[in-house]
Structures are given as C-alpha cells and as structure tokens.
GUVO-151169 format. One line per 5 residues: number of its first residue (from 1); their letters; for each residue x, y, z of C-alpha. Coordinates in nm, 2 decimals, m for minus. Example, Ala and Ser with C-alpha at 12.3 -4.5 7.8 and 13.67 -1.06 7.14 Angstrom:
BEGIN
1 = as = 1.23:m0.45:0.78  1.37:m0.11:0.71;
! end
This chain:
BEGIN
1 = xxxxx = m1.37:1.02:0.47  m1.22:1.36:0.52  m1.45:1.66:0.46  m1.24:1.92:0.29  m1.30:2.30:0.33;
6 = xxxxx = m1.36:2.44:m0.01  m1.26:2.80:m0.06  m1.40:2.99:m0.36  m1.05:3.11:m0.46  m0.92:2.75:m0.49;
11 = xxxxx = m0.88:2.65:m0.86  m0.96:2.29:m0.78  m1.30:2.37:m0.64  m1.49:2.24:m0.93  m1.30:1.91:m0.94;
16 = xxxxx = m1.34:1.88:m0.56  m1.71:1.91:m0.59  m1.72:1.64:m0.86  m1.52:1.40:m0.65  m1.65:1.47:m0.30;
21 = xxxxx = m1.99:1.64:m0.37  m2.09:1.99:m0.28  m1.99:2.07:0.08  m2.12:2.33:0.33  m1.87:2.59:0.45;
26 = xxxxx = m1.65:2.47:0.73  m1.45:2.63:1.00  m1.09:2.75:0.93  m0.94:2.47:1.13  m1.04:2.23:0.86;
31 = xxxxx = m0.77:2.38:0.63  m0.50:2.11:0.69  m0.75:1.84:0.60  m0.85:2.04:0.29  m0.49:2.05:0.18;
36 = xxxxx = m0.48:1.67:0.22  m0.78:1.64:0.00  m0.64:1.88:m0.26  m0.34:1.65:m0.30  m0.58:1.36:m0.37;
41 = xxxxx = m0.75:1.57:m0.64  m0.41:1.66:m0.79  m0.35:1.29:m0.84  m0.67:1.28:m1.03  m0.56:1.58:m1.24;
46 = xxxxx = m0.23:1.40:m1.31  m0.05:1.69:m1.14  0.27:1.61:m0.95  0.40:1.89:m0.73  0.68:1.66:m0.61;
51 = xxxxx = 0.82:1.62:m0.96  0.84:2.00:m1.00  1.13:1.98:m0.76  1.27:1.64:m0.86  1.27:1.71:m1.24;
56 = xxxxx = 1.29:2.09:m1.28  1.48:2.08:m1.61  1.26:1.81:m1.77  0.94:1.97:m1.67  1.04:2.32:m1.79;
61 = xxxxx = 0.78:2.47:m1.56  0.49:2.32:m1.74  0.36:2.14:m1.44  0.32:1.79:m1.58  0.59:1.52:m1.58;
66 = xxxxx = 0.65:1.29:m1.88  0.41:1.03:m1.73  0.21:1.29:m1.54  0.21:1.06:m1.24  0.42:1.01:m0.93;
71 = xxxxx = 0.64:0.70:m0.99  0.64:0.45:m0.71  0.73:0.08:m0.68  0.65:m0.22:m0.46  0.91:m0.49:m0.39;
76 = xxxxx = 0.73:m0.79:m0.26  0.56:m1.12:m0.30  0.24:m1.23:m0.47  0.01:m1.52:m0.37  m0.29:m1.66:m0.56;
81 = xxxxx = m0.56:m1.65:m0.30  m0.88:m1.85:m0.28  m1.14:m1.70:m0.05  m1.43:m1.87:0.12  m1.69:m1.68:0.32;
86 = xxxxx = m1.81:m1.89:0.61  m2.02:m1.85:0.93  m1.71:m1.92:1.14  m1.37:m2.07:1.09  m1.41:m2.45:1.12;
91 = xxxxx = m1.31:m2.61:1.45  m1.10:m2.93:1.46  m1.29:m3.21:1.30  m1.58:m3.00:1.18  m1.70:m2.90:0.83;
96 = xxxxx = m1.76:m2.54:0.72  m2.00:m2.46:0.44  m1.89:m2.16:0.22  m2.16:m1.91:0.14  m1.94:m1.74:m0.13;
101 = xxxxx = m1.61:m1.82:m0.29  m1.37:m1.62:m0.52  m1.00:m1.61:m0.61  m0.76:m1.34:m0.71  m0.39:m1.23:m0.69;
106 = xxxxx = m0.31:m1.13:m0.33  m0.02:m1.12:m0.09  0.15:m0.81:0.04  0.31:m0.70:m0.29  m0.01:m0.73:m0.50;
111 = xxxxx = m0.23:m0.56:m0.23  0.01:m0.26:m0.19  0.06:m0.22:m0.57  m0.31:m0.22:m0.63  m0.37:0.04:m0.36;
116 = xxxxx = m0.10:0.27:m0.51  m0.24:0.23:m0.86  m0.59:0.33:m0.72  m0.43:0.64:m0.58  m0.35:0.75:m0.93;
121 = xxxxx = 0.02:0.66:m0.94  0.26:0.51:m1.19  0.32:0.17:m1.02  0.59:m0.09:m1.08  0.59:m0.42:m0.89;
126 = xxxxx = 0.92:m0.61:m0.85  0.83:m0.96:m0.76  0.87:m1.33:m0.83  0.58:m1.52:m1.00  0.54:m1.88:m1.07;
131 = xxxxx = 0.58:m2.01:m1.42  0.26:m2.21:m1.40  m0.10:m2.11:m1.50  m0.17:m1.94:m1.16  0.14:m1.72:m1.20;
136 = xxxxx = 0.02:m1.62:m1.55  m0.33:m1.54:m1.41  m0.17:m1.33:m1.13  0.03:m1.13:m1.38  m0.26:m1.07:m1.61;
141 = xxxxx = m0.48:m0.95:m1.32  m0.22:m0.71:m1.19  m0.14:m0.57:m1.54  m0.51:m0.53:m1.61  m0.51:m0.29:m1.30;
146 = xxxxx = m0.24:m0.08:m1.46  0.05:m0.22:m1.27  0.39:m0.28:m1.45  0.50:m0.62:m1.33  0.87:m0.71:m1.32;
151 = xxxxx = 0.92:m1.07:m1.23  1.23:m1.27:m1.14  1.31:m1.58:m1.35  1.23:m1.91:m1.19  1.08:m2.25:m1.23;
156 = xxxxx = 0.88:m2.28:m0.91  0.49:m2.30:m0.91  0.30:m1.99:m0.79  0.26:m1.97:m0.42  m0.11:m2.01:m0.31;
161 = xxxxx = m0.31:m1.92:m0.01  m0.65:m2.01:0.13  m0.85:m1.75:0.32  m1.15:m1.81:0.54  m1.36:m1.49:0.60;
166 = xxxxx = m1.61:m1.53:0.89  m1.94:m1.35:0.95  m1.76:m1.06:1.13  m1.53:m1.01:0.83  m1.22:m1.14:1.01;
171 = xxxxx = m0.98:m1.34:0.78  m0.78:m1.65:0.86  m0.51:m1.75:0.61  m0.34:m2.07:0.53  m0.04:m2.04:0.29;
176 = xxxxx = 0.06:m2.32:0.05  0.43:m2.32:m0.06  0.73:m2.11:0.01  0.72:m1.73:m0.04  0.86:m1.64:m0.38;
181 = xxxxx = 1.08:m1.34:m0.31  1.25:m1.10:m0.56  1.63:m1.11:m0.55  1.85:m0.81:m0.57  2.11:m0.98:m0.79;
186 = xxxxx = 1.85:m1.09:m1.05  1.94:m0.92:m1.38  1.59:m0.98:m1.51  1.46:m0.71:m1.28  1.53:m0.34:m1.39;
191 = xxxxx = 1.66:m0.22:m1.05  1.82:0.08:m1.21  1.48:0.22:m1.28  1.44:0.28:m0.91  1.69:0.57:m0.94;
196 = xxxxx = 1.40:0.77:m1.09  1.14:0.64:m0.84  1.00:0.86:m0.57  0.91:0.59:m0.32  0.93:0.21:m0.27;
201 = xxxxx = 0.72:0.00:m0.03  0.91:m0.32:0.06  0.70:m0.62:0.16  0.95:m0.91:0.09  1.27:m0.99:m0.09;
206 = xxxxx = 1.63:m1.07:0.00  1.87:m0.83:0.16  2.01:m0.74:m0.18  1.66:m0.65:m0.30  1.62:m0.42:m0.01;
211 = xxxxx = 1.95:m0.24:m0.08  1.83:m0.20:m0.44  1.50:m0.05:m0.31  1.71:0.21:m0.12  1.78:0.38:m0.46;
216 = xxxxx = 1.44:0.55:m0.43  1.40:0.88:m0.25  1.16:0.73:0.01  1.18:0.37:0.14  0.90:0.22:0.35;
221 = xxxxx = 0.91:m0.14:0.48  0.70:m0.39:0.67  0.81:m0.52:1.01  0.71:m0.87:0.89  1.05:m0.89:0.72;
226 = xxxxx = 1.26:m0.78:1.03  1.53:m1.04:0.97  1.58:m0.92:0.61  1.58:m0.56:0.73  1.85:m0.64:0.98;
231 = xxxxx = 2.07:m0.81:0.72  2.04:m0.53:0.47  2.13:m0.26:0.73  1.98:0.03:0.53  1.80:0.33:0.67;
236 = xxxxx = 1.43:0.33:0.63  1.22:0.64:0.60  0.93:0.45:0.77  0.87:0.11:0.92  0.51:m0.02:0.95;
241 = xxxxx = 0.43:m0.29:1.20  0.13:m0.41:1.41  0.07:m0.41:1.78  m0.18:m0.69:1.73  0.04:m0.93:1.53;
246 = xxxxx = 0.34:m1.10:1.70  0.52:m1.13:1.37  0.50:m0.76:1.30  0.63:m0.61:1.63  0.93:m0.38:1.64;
251 = xxxxx = 1.12:m0.27:1.95  1.36:0.02:1.96  1.71:m0.10:1.88  1.59:m0.39:1.66  1.73:m0.22:1.35;
256 = xxxxx = 2.05:m0.03:1.29  2.03:0.24:1.16  1.70:0.32:1.32  1.40:0.40:1.09  1.31:0.77:1.07;
261 = xxxxx = 0.95:0.69:1.14  0.80:0.38:1.31  0.43:0.32:1.29  0.25:0.05:1.49  m0.11:m0.02:1.39;
266 = xxxxx = m0.39:m0.14:1.62  m0.69:m0.18:1.39  m1.00:0.02:1.50  m0.80:0.17:1.79  m0.58:0.36:1.55;
271 = xxxxx = m0.21:0.33:1.64  0.11:0.49:1.75  0.38:0.67:1.56  0.73:0.75:1.68  0.78:1.03:1.65;
276 = xxxxx = 0.43:1.16:1.65  0.24:0.97:1.92  m0.11:0.82:1.89  m0.33:0.86:1.58  m0.69:0.78:1.51;
281 = xxxxx = m0.83:0.51:1.28  m1.05:0.62:1.00  m1.41:0.49:1.00  m1.50:0.27:0.70  m1.71:0.43:0.44;
286 = xxxxx = m1.95:0.14:0.42  m2.03:m0.21:0.56  m1.73:m0.42:0.65  m1.67:m0.70:0.40  m1.35:m0.84:0.54;
291 = xxxxx = m1.01:m0.74:0.69  m0.79:m0.89:0.42  m0.51:m0.65:0.31  m0.59:m0.37:0.55  m0.23:m0.35:0.68;
296 = xxxxx = m0.07:m0.34:0.34  m0.32:m0.08:0.21  m0.24:0.13:0.51  0.13:0.10:0.44  0.08:0.18:0.07;
301 = xxxxx = m0.11:0.49:0.16  0.17:0.60:0.39  0.42:0.54:0.11  0.22:0.76:m0.12  0.18:1.04:0.14;
306 = xxxxx = 0.55:1.04:0.22  0.64:1.06:m0.15  0.41:1.36:m0.18  0.58:1.53:0.12  0.30:1.52:0.37;
311 = xxxxx = 0.36:1.60:0.73  0.34:1.29:0.96  m0.01:1.36:1.09  m0.15:1.41:0.74  0.03:1.10:0.61;
316 = xxxxx = m0.11:0.89:0.88  m0.46:1.03:0.82  m0.44:0.93:0.45  m0.29:0.59:0.53  m0.58:0.53:0.78;
321 = xxxxx = m0.83:0.61:0.51  m0.67:0.35:0.28  m0.67:0.09:0.55  m1.03:0.15:0.63  m1.12:0.14:0.26;
326 = xxxxx = m0.98:m0.21:0.24  m1.25:m0.32:0.48  m1.54:m0.23:0.25  m1.47:m0.46:m0.04  m1.42:m0.83:m0.05;
331 = xxxxx = m1.07:m0.98:m0.07  m0.81:m0.76:m0.23  m0.97:m0.42:m0.23  m0.83:m0.07:m0.25  m0.98:0.28:m0.25;
336 = xxxx = m0.93:0.57:m0.49  m0.92:0.94:m0.38  m1.27:1.04:m0.28  m1.40:0.69:m0.21;
! end
C-alpha cells in the first residue's frame, strides 16, 4: 500500500488519517504518491475533479456531480463460478479432495465491475446473462454490490466455470458453455448512456459492442479479445495483456490504429508499459488466498486511474495495488481505497 505524505495544510488530512491511519512525516519526494492517495480519498468523499471539467454548467462550481461519482462502465461477460480449494490440481486419473468450496458471479466483466464499484464509482455493466436460475443469481449478486446491470435478451443458460485453487493460491479454470457476449446492435442495452460515461473497460462483446464502447471518453480493453479488437478497428486509450498468458499477448502492429498505451503484466515481476517502460508490482497487503481475477482487477484499476487523469506511472501504481488486492481474498475479490 502506498504511504502518502500528509501535509498539515491539506484539507483532506483528517480523512486521510481515518482511512490510512496516522503516518509519520515523509520526505518531499513522496509527494506524487501522496497525490495518488488523495485521489483515492476524493472518491470516498464523493468528489469528482474530472466532472468539474466534463460538466461545468451542470455543476455550477459546486464541486459535486448529480451522482457525486465518476461514471464508468464495463462491457463484458459473466460466468457463474464454482470454486474448490485443493492441495493440488488433480492429475489424470486421480481424485482431489476439496478442503473448501464456494460459488459466486465471476468472469472478466463481473470481476472488473466489482473492482470499479469498490473504488467508489458509479458502475454500469453491459453484459449477457442466462435466463436460468444461475443467471438470476449472478444479477442479484452484482446488483447487491451496487452495480447497475444491463443484460442482453437471450434464451441461453448461464455460462458456468469450475475453478481449482491449489495450496499456493494458483487457479486452474474449466469453463462450461459458450461465452455470452453483449451485442452492439441489441436495443435492450442503453448504449446511448455511454455518451456521458468517463471510461469503459471492454472484456468481451462483438465488434459492434466495442464501437459502442468508444462513445466513452476513455476506452480500455483486454488483449484476450484481440480478434474482436481487430474487427472493430477503433482506437484504444489502453490495451492490457499478459506476458505470461499466450492468449493475452500483443505485438506491435497487431491493431490498427495502435493503442495509445499498451501494458503487459508479469505477475509479481511487475510488467512493461509502452510508452513508459517497466513498472513494479505492488506487494499484497495480506496472505495470498488465490490469483483469480488479478488481471481484470488490475485493468479496472487502470481504467479508473485514466478516467481520473492520472499520469501513466501513477495509473500503473494504482492498477498494481488493485491487482495485488485481488490476491488477498478468495475468489472474486476487490479492494477499496486504503485497503
């Protein structure tokens, strides 16, 4: 966790102390990290500096938007995930005994939306849910977390997944069924609302859905959907991939137009941004539970930071904190400012 430098003249000092605890004086070079933490606190105060510029007439200089929150969205898929904690992933022909089991709404869209909600934002999820009981349970769980769920019409059952978590916290996933993707031509989805949305994180959907997502001021996407990104041919503000996952690798020239920022993650090693160069991973704030959702929490944190106007280094630092935070809770887990 970042250790902000608290100056006496800062009006947020009291709130900072309540969130982070009283801190000893730090050297002046801590100032950039302090500013990063102040933006976290502003989310808790329901202040939105970005909307001061985006809605100057509506705000009238008051300093609080109609909702008081940055409006962001996730366009992506949801899976109903059953988790089993085992000593090790079973070998061919063997039997594994689960020490713990649980289930919840997961998948890239659900994970990212939960992380953005935990950062204090007004979050909408554009997705496709099954019409069966599991689809209803997924919707109920996401809405209970404060996420506005917009789902495509359909008749297919909810996509499911089974996730083994071994004693080191590494996850191994088996998906059941085809990915249910939101469609850009689906009139049941309020795509026009994205005109007033600061940022969108795209985890899945068809090419038309990605073009709809481009309505937002900032558009971040996962490299997992490279074929869709190529077909849509829209400019991304950021593309997030993985150097450790063959399905999430991006090479210069893969997309036209090229993304403004390309981030390749490498787990505990940190990663590489272009432009920007290498960045460090954030240490987890507690014992590692499992690695499920770390990548999408990282990308959601990056989306938040870019929406707030952070410089690249600060944006990556906050994203790394979100990714590390996902390690400390079981299954779908996200961190709030100050966690």
